[in-house]
N, C-alpha and C positions, 0 to 999 in steps of 0.2 A: 450460584457462581455468577458474578457480575461481569458484564461485557458491554461493549459499545460498538456501533458501526459508524465509522467516520469516513470523511472524504479527503483524499490526498491526491494531488496531481490528476484530478479528473476521474479517479477511480474510487470504489468503495472497498473498505477493509474492515474485518471484524477483529476486535482486539480485547484481550483480557489482561489483567495485570500479570507481568512476568513473561508474557508471550514474546517471541522473536518473529518478526514478519519482514517480508521483502516488499518494498514499494518502488515505483519508478524513481530514478535518480533525483535526489534533492540536494540543494546547496547546503554545505556545512562540513565541518571536520569531524572525524571520529571522536567520540567523547562529548560532543556538543549536545545540549538539551534542545528539544523542539516541542512545540505545542500545537495541537490541532483543535481549532474551535468549531469546525463544521461537523458536529456530531448529529447524525441523522436519526439514530435510535439508541436508546440506552435501557439496560435491564439490570436490576439489582438482585436477581434470582427469584423474586416474588412478583414484582410489578414491572411491566414494560411501558416505557414512555417513548412515544414517537414525536418527531418534530414536524413542524409545518412551516418551512421546510427543515429547520434545524431545531434541536433541543436547546432552549435558552439556558445559559449558565453552565452547560456541560463542556468538559474539556478532556482531551487525551494528551498525556505528556509521555514523551519517549526520549531515548538516548540513542544517538547514532553509533552503531557498532562498527560498520565498515561499508565501503563502497565496493562494487564488483561488477562482473559481467555474467550473464546467465548462460545457459546451454546454447550452443550454436544451432540455428535452424538453417536448413538448406532450401533455397529458393531456386526452383528449376523451371524454366520456361521453354516451350518448344512449339513449333508449328508443324503439324504432320505433313509429310511429303514435300517439304520445302527446304530441308536440311538446315533448319534454324534451331539452334539449341543454345541456351545461355544458363549457366549455373553460377549462382552467387550465394553468399551466406550472410547471416546477420547474428550479432550477439547483443541483446538488450542490456543496457546498463541498469543497475539497481542500487538501492540503499537498504541496508539491513538495519532494522530498528528494534530495540528492546523496550517494551512498554513498561514504564516505571510507575504510572499512576493513572487512575480514572477518577474524574470528578463528575459524578452524576447528580443532576439536580431535578 
């Protein structure tokens, strides 16, 4: 099974053809094609190729499925014995991608 590890928005993701993954929010409309050139590692199932720092000629192509917000996390800060309590929340925005192709060289 072939896969690639690529870099998007400062984070690393593992992708195989047909996978659906969530990455931090990227610009683009749903249905748009996007290409990632920063492939750090690629494998065709038999041979693994690592980049220094990237694999030359390797690309990951994907299609934007949707944009959304993740689960809410609760941020609760307090100082004991001082009657200080602050509760806030956060929902991280994401882009869902469907991997359409891997070009491993």
